[in-house]
NUVEXZA-325811 format. One line per 4 residues: number of its first residue (from 1); their letters; for each residue x, y, z of C-alpha. Coordinates in steps of 0.25 Angstrom, whole numbers, always signed. Layout:
N
NUM) A) X/Y/Z | ...
//
This chain:
115
1) MIAT) +24/-38/-21 | +10/-39/-23 | +7/-25/-20 | +17/-21/-31
5) TLLR) +11/-30/-41 | -3/-24/-38 | +3/-10/-40 | +9/-14/-53
9) VSAG) -3/-20/-59 | -12/-9/-55 | -3/+2/-61 | -2/-7/-74
13) YVLC) -18/-8/-74 | -19/+7/-72 | -9/+10/-82 | -16/+1/-92
17) LLGV) -30/+7/-89 | -23/+21/-92 | -17/+16/-104 | -32/+11/-109
21) QFVR) -37/+25/-105 | -27/+32/-113 | -29/+24/-126 | -44/+27/-125
25) ASRQ) -41/+42/-122 | -31/+42/-134 | -42/+41/-144 | -47/+55/-141
29) TAPR) -34/+61/-142 | -28/+69/-154 | -22/+61/-165 | -7/+66/-161
33) ARLF) -9/+63/-146 | -16/+49/-148 | -2/+43/-151 | +4/+48/-138
37) AIAF) -9/+44/-130 | -9/+30/-136 | +6/+28/-133 | +3/+33/-119
41) AVLH) -8/+23/-117 | +0/+12/-122 | +12/+16/-113 | +2/+15/-101
45) LAVG) -4/+1/-106 | +10/-4/-108 | +15/+1/-94 | +3/-4/-88
49) LLLI) +5/-18/-93 | +19/-19/-89 | +15/-16/-75 | +3/-26/-75
53) AGLY) +13/-37/-81 | +24/-33/-72 | +34/-31/-84 | +44/-20/-83
57) TQIA) +37/-15/-70 | +46/-4/-66 | +48/+1/-80 | +33/+1/-82
61) ALLG) +32/+7/-68 | +41/+19/-72 | +33/+20/-85 | +20/+20/-77
65) TLLA) +25/+31/-68 | +29/+40/-80 | +15/+38/-86 | +8/+41/-74
69) LIAY) +15/+54/-72 | +13/+58/-86 | -2/+55/-85 | -3/+62/-72
73) FSTP) +4/+75/-77 | -4/+75/-90 | -17/+73/-84 | -26/+85/-79
77) HKAH) -28/+85/-64 | -43/+83/-64 | -49/+77/-52 | -62/+69/-53
81) KKSG) -74/+76/-47 | -79/+66/-38 | -66/+58/-33 | -56/+70/-35
85) LGQN) -47/+60/-41 | -41/+62/-55 | -34/+54/-65 | -21/+59/-60
89) HLFF) -23/+52/-47 | -22/+39/-55 | -10/+43/-62 | -3/+47/-49
93) LLFV) -7/+34/-43 | -2/+27/-55 | +11/+35/-54 | +13/+30/-39
97) LCLS) +10/+15/-44 | +20/+15/-55 | +31/+22/-46 | +29/+12/-35
101) LLFL) +30/+1/-45 | +42/+8/-50 | +50/+6/-37 | +43/-7/-32
105) GPGA) +44/-16/-43 | +35/-25/-51 | +29/-33/-39 | +25/-48/-40
109) WAVD) +20/-54/-52 | +28/-46/-61 | +37/-50/-72 | +49/-41/-69
113) VPV) +51/-45/-55 | +65/-42/-50 | +73/-54/-47
//
């Protein structure tokens, strides 16, 4: 139960960080794309906060899985020069985290614990 809670909180934290990163990046986008970028960032923040709080965990995990897939396939596959890892690895790990939460449930200390 505690391991699932750690997965849930860490996935929510990463989604919130990505949401903040997308808000900052939306300032540099074209005016027509800015609304989409801000909506995408707000969705990341909302799903991340839901996962951290343990509210509607499996719905939030499903949305997190979809967001990670969208981000994975819309980001160029460029590897970092020193480590060889790219941002796509983060999106893949986030996809696996959210997919596991979808099947495992919320874990301990969640509001939507099944009875």
